C-alpha positions in Angstrom: 83.6 -76.9 29.2 82.8 -78.2 25.7 80.6 -76.0 23.6 77.1 -77.4 22.8 76.6 -77.5 19.1 73.8 -80.1 18.7 70.6 -80.8 20.6 69.3 -84.3 21.3 65.7 -83.8 20.5 64.9 -81.5 17.5 61.2 -81.8 18.3 61.5 -80.3 21.8 59.8 -77.1 22.8 62.0 -73.9 22.8 64.2 -73.5 25.8 63.0 -71.3 28.7 64.7 -67.9 28.3 66.0 -66.0 31.3 63.2 -64.0 32.9 63.3 -60.2 32.2 66.1 -60.4 29.5 65.8 -59.4 25.9 69.5 -60.2 25.2 69.7 -61.7 21.8 66.1 -60.9 20.7 65.5 -59.7 17.2 63.8 -56.3 17.2 63.7 -55.3 13.5 65.3 -56.3 10.2 67.8 -53.9 8.6 67.4 -53.3 4.9 69.2 -50.7 2.6 68.1 -49.0 -0.6 69.7 -47.1 -3.5 66.8 -45.0 -4.8 64.3 -43.5 -2.2 61.4 -43.0 -4.6 61.7 -46.5 -6.2 62.0 -48.2 -2.8 59.0 -46.4 -1.4 56.9 -46.9 -4.5 57.7 -50.7 -4.6 57.1 -51.4 -0.9 53.9 -49.3 -0.5 52.3 -50.4 -3.8 53.3 -54.1 -3.7 53.1 -54.9 0.0 51.0 -52.0 1.4 53.6 -51.2 4.0 53.5 -48.0 6.0 56.6 -45.9 6.5 57.8 -42.9 8.5 61.1 -41.0 8.2 63.0 -41.6 11.4 64.0 -38.7 13.6 67.7 -37.8 13.6 68.1 -39.3 17.1 67.0 -42.7 15.7 68.9 -42.8 12.4 71.6 -40.2 12.7 70.3 -38.6 9.5 69.1 -35.0 9.6 65.5 -34.2 8.7 65.0 -33.4 5.1 68.0 -35.4 3.9 67.4 -36.8 0.4 68.3 -40.3 1.7 66.3 -40.6 4.9 66.4 -43.5 7.4 62.9 -45.0 7.7 60.9 -47.2 10.0 58.6 -49.6 8.1 55.5 -51.2 9.6 55.0 -54.5 7.8 51.9 -55.2 9.9 49.9 -53.9 12.8 52.1 -51.6 14.9 52.0 -49.2 17.9 52.4 -45.5 17.5 56.2 -45.9 17.8 56.2 -48.6 15.1 56.8 -51.5 17.6 54.9 -54.5 16.3 51.7 -55.4 18.2 51.1 -59.0 16.9 53.3 -62.0 16.7 54.3 -63.2 13.3 55.5 -60.0 11.6 58.6 -57.9 12.0 59.1 -54.3 11.1 62.1 -52.9 9.2 64.7 -50.2 9.8 65.7 -49.0 6.3 68.7 -46.8 5.3 70.3 -45.6 2.2 73.5 -47.4 1.0 76.0 -45.1 -0.6 77.9 -48.0 -2.2 76.6 -51.5 -2.8 73.4 -52.6 -1.1 74.2 -54.0 2.3 73.4 -57.5 3.5 70.0 -57.7 5.1 70.3 -58.6 8.8 68.5 -58.5 12.1 68.6 -55.6 14.5 69.2 -57.4 17.8 69.1 -56.3 21.4 72.2 -57.1 23.5 72.6 -57.2 27.3 72.1 -53.7 28.7 73.7 -54.6 32.0 77.1 -55.4 30.6 79.6 -53.2 28.6 79.2 -53.7 24.8 82.9 -54.8 24.7 81.9 -58.0 26.6 79.4 -58.9 23.9 81.9 -58.1 21.1 84.5 -60.3 22.8 82.1 -63.2 23.1 81.3 -62.7 19.4 84.9 -62.6 18.2 85.8 -65.6 20.5 83.2 -67.6 18.6 84.3 -66.6 15.1 82.4 -63.3 14.5 83.9 -60.0 13.4 83.3 -56.4 14.3 82.6 -54.4 11.1 84.1 -50.9 11.4 84.5 -50.2 7.6 81.8 -47.8 6.4 82.2 -49.2 2.8 80.8 -52.5 4.1 78.0 -51.0 6.2 76.9 -47.3 6.4 75.9 -48.1 10.0 79.4 -49.2 11.0 81.1 -47.1 13.7 83.6 -47.3 16.5 82.2 -48.8 19.8 80.8 -46.2 22.1 78.9 -47.5 25.1 78.1 -44.0 26.4 75.5 -43.0 23.8 71.9 -44.1 24.1 69.9 -44.0 20.9 67.9 -46.1 18.4 71.0 -46.5 16.2 72.9 -49.8 16.2 75.8 -49.8 18.6 77.8 -52.2 16.5 77.6 -54.1 13.2 79.0 -57.6 13.3 79.5 -60.4 10.9 78.8 -63.9 12.1 81.0 -66.8 11.0 78.7 -67.5 8.0 79.0 -63.9 6.7 75.6 -62.7 7.9 75.4 -59.1 9.3 73.9 -58.5 12.7 73.1 -55.0 13.9 73.5 -54.9 17.7 71.5 -52.5 19.8 71.9 -51.8 23.5 68.5 -50.6 24.6 68.5 -47.4 26.7 68.6 -47.6 30.5 65.2 -45.8 30.5 63.5 -49.0 29.3 61.2 -50.8 31.7 60.2 -54.4 31.7 56.6 -53.6 32.4 56.0 -52.3 28.9 53.1 -54.1 27.1 55.2 -54.9 24.1 57.3 -57.4 26.0 54.3 -59.3 27.3 56.5 -60.6 30.2 54.0 -59.5 32.8 50.7 -60.2 31.1 
């Protein structure tokens, strides 16, 4: 089957997505920083953003580390920092020990399939799995058994953009208000 690369009507409405699937949906943007104090000072005083240090289960960084992982609310958010209004996206922020990393989306992938299937589809279409920690502090070997807020894989698309893939925990339900599927 020939791959579809163009669409006949650029003024059409968005396609109808599969019901009850968040596969491929952007959850957060991933940003890195070098100097914690300067980063916080800039974001809070220039944009008025709100930030919390993420728990170790979310970032893999122990509490009290001088380079914490942070969740950043860029607009109205729920208690868990999930956005509550369309039109804004929150951030997952982490320290970069080397060069600042490429900004990229934190995306959900299909929770009903092994992560290896998603990675194979990515590499079949010209993407690369990033395992080198010097390219991304979030890079790590694939492990489908762990459920956390941390990205399960860092990939590079054919254009060189980084995508941080997350397989949501099996405890997630589709009746959560944030999805607005059932409202």
